[in-house]
Each structure stands twice: as structure tokens, then as C-alpha cells.
N, C-alpha and C positions, 0 to 999 in steps of 0.2 A: 469428315462428317461427325465422327465421335467427339472430336475436339470442339466443334461448333455447338453440339448439344450440351457438352459439359460447361462451355462458356455461358450459354443461355441459362442453364440451371444456376450458375453462380450469380448471374445478374438478377435472376428471379428471386433468389434468396436475399440479395442485397436490397431489392425493392421492397421486400416484405418486412425488412427491419424497421423498427420504430426509430424516429429521428434521434432520440436520446441514445439508443443503442449504437447507432452509426457514429454519432459524435464521440461517444466514449471510446469506441474501438479506434477511431482516427486519432483521438487524443493519446491513447495508449501507444499507438505506433509512433507518434511524434515524441512522446516522452522516452520511449525505448531508444529511439535514434539519438536523442540528447545524451542519455546515459552511456550508450555505446561509444559515442564520440569522446565523452569525457574519460571513460575507462581506458580507451586507446591512448589518449593523451597522458593519463596517469601512468600507464605501462611504459610509454615512450619516455616519460620523465625519469624513469629509473625506479623499478619496483623495490629494490633493496637499498635505497639510500638511507633508510632509517636503521638498517641492520647494524649490529655491533656498537651501538651508542648507549647501551644499557637502558633502553626504553622498551616499553611494552604496550600492547593494545589497552586502551582505557578499560578499566573494570566496568564502568558505566555502559560502555558499548556492548560488553558481553551480557550484562544483565538485561539491557534493553532488547537484545536479540532474542533472548529466551522469552521475554514478555511478548514480543511481536509474533513469535511462533505460537504462543498460547492464544493470542488474539486471532490467529488464523483458524484455530480450532473453534473458537466461539463464533467466528463469522460463518464457518461451515454449519454449525448447529442452527444458525438462523434459518437457513433454507429447509433443514429437516423439520424444525418446529412449524414453519409456515405450511409445509405439506401436511403435517399432522393436525393443523388448525389449533395449535396450542399457543394462543396469542400471548399469554403471560410469560411463557418460556421464551417466546420470540423476542419480546420486549426486553426481558432479562439478558438474553444473549447479545442483543444489540447494545444494551447499556454496558455490559462487560467488555465488549469489543471497543467501545468508545473510551472506557476508563483505561484499558490496557494501552490503547493508542496514545492517550494523554500522558501516561506514565513513560511510554517509550520516548515521546517528544521531550519530556522533562529530563530524562536520563541522557538524551543526546546532548543537551546543553551542558549537563554535568560532565559528559565525555569531552566536550570542547574545553572545559575548564581543566580537566586532567591533562589534555594535550598541551595546553598553554603552560601548565606547571612543569611539564617535561621539557619546555623550551621549543615546542613545535608550534609555529605560528605562520602567518602569511608572509612574514619577512624572511623566513628561513628557506630551506630547500624546497624545490617544487613539489616533491611527494607529500610533504607536510601540508602544503596549501591545499592539495587535492583532497586530503582527508576532511577538511572543513567544507570545501566546495561540494563534494559528492554527497556527504551526509546532509548538508544544508538543503540542497536541491531535493533530496529524497523527503525531507521533512515538509517542504513546501507542497509537494505532491500529496503527501499523507494528510496534511491539514485540510486539503480540499475534500477528501473522503470523510474526515472527522466533522467538518461543517455540515456535509450532507447527512451524516449519521445523527447529528443533533436535530436537524429538521425532521428527519424520518422518525426519530424517537418521540419528538413532541407531537407529531401527527398521530402516531400509534397510540400514545397515552390518551389522546383526546378521543379517538375513534373507538377504543375498546370500552369506553364508558357508555356508549350508545349502541343498542342492539342492532339497529339498522346500519349504522356506520361500520360496526364491527363485521357484519355480514358482507358488506361491500369490500372491506379490507381483505377478508379471507377469499372471496370469490372473484375479485377484480383481477383480470390478467395483467393490467398495468401495474398493480401493486406487486404482483409476483415478479414482474420484469424488473422493477426497481430494486427489490431485494436481491435478485439474481445478479444484476449489474454491480450493485454495491459489493457483494461478496467476491465477485470475480475481480473487481478492481483492487479490493483489499488484498487478495491473494497475489495479485500482480505486484503490489508494493512490497509484500512479504518476500517474494522471489528476488526482486531488485535489491532489497537490503541484504539478503543472505549472500548474494553474489558480491556485493560491495564489502561485506564483513569479511568474507574469505580473502578478498584481495587486501584488505587492511591488515589482516593477521599475517599474510605472507610478506607484507612490506616491512615488518619489524624483525 
């Protein structure tokens, strides 16, 4: 009986979710499974194949990791500023998160160039190919969040200029949900990259 009640409660919570929220969680589960599958394949291909070849993790990957961690902080600030109704700070935090995400993406491309200069490419050992594949798929997922951030930033800049629209922005539960889902997904992408980065470091 207790299990039945718990199951009913779980379904009730699921039914109360907004469709956007449900789709995001399902998408994150699907993305997580993809990364798990690729990470297992990466480990199976031989984690230490790059070791002892006088190679090192690209410096651009290291810098981009620091920037992404910083972007996680600015994303967290977004929710705090929204709760405090500090719209200007909220917009600024969103803009900073977007800028840091863009710099991260640019540095990933630079990191691929560094890998290529070290002789690590798709034609070489499997572990080298996985460095491109895993980081590339992560960028694709992050780009989706960045596109949403651009749309969100444009809407906020427009609404904060009108008092009525600004009031709706602050009081509307839908807007609160959008910011919450964006920050949650951004932190999810942060976590995925940190795991990948640790594996990349261990592979050299």
C-alpha cells in the first residue's frame, strides 16, 4: 500500500509538470545515456593510449574548463537576482553566462587545433578520435542552451523597458520556470564537461 501511494504521488508530480519541463528532463536523460555510452566506449578503447607520447591536454581545454565553471556561477546568480527582482542584474548575469559559453565554444575549437598539431586526429588511435567526438557532442548540446539564452536575453531586454511587461516578467511563474530550467540545464552541461575533462586528463 505504501508503494502504491508513493507511485501515485510520483505520477501526480509528473502530471503537474509543465510540458517544457518534462521535455527538458527527458532530453537530459537521453543526452546522459548518449554520453554514458560514448564514455564507456572511450574507456574500452584504451584510456592510456595517449600516455608516454610526449603529449598533453590542450591548454585551451584547461582554460575553457575554468570559463565554464565561472559560467556556472553566473548562471546560479540568475536565479538569485530573479528572486530579488533585480532585473538589471539578472540580464547582466544572463549576458555574462552567454559570453562565457561563447568563449568556451571558441576555445574548444582552439583545443581541437592543438590536438591536431600534436598529431592526434580521427585517423589515429581510437582514444584520440573520442576526444573530438565527446567534446564535439558536448558543444552541440551547449549550443542549444546558448540559442535559448539569446532568445531569453532579447525578450528580457525588451520587457524591462516597459513597466507592465517588466511586472509580468517578475511575477509570472512561467518566466521563473524558464530561468530555473535554463540554469539547471547549464549546470548539467557543466557537470558533463567536468567529467569528460577529467577523463581527458587521465588519458594523457
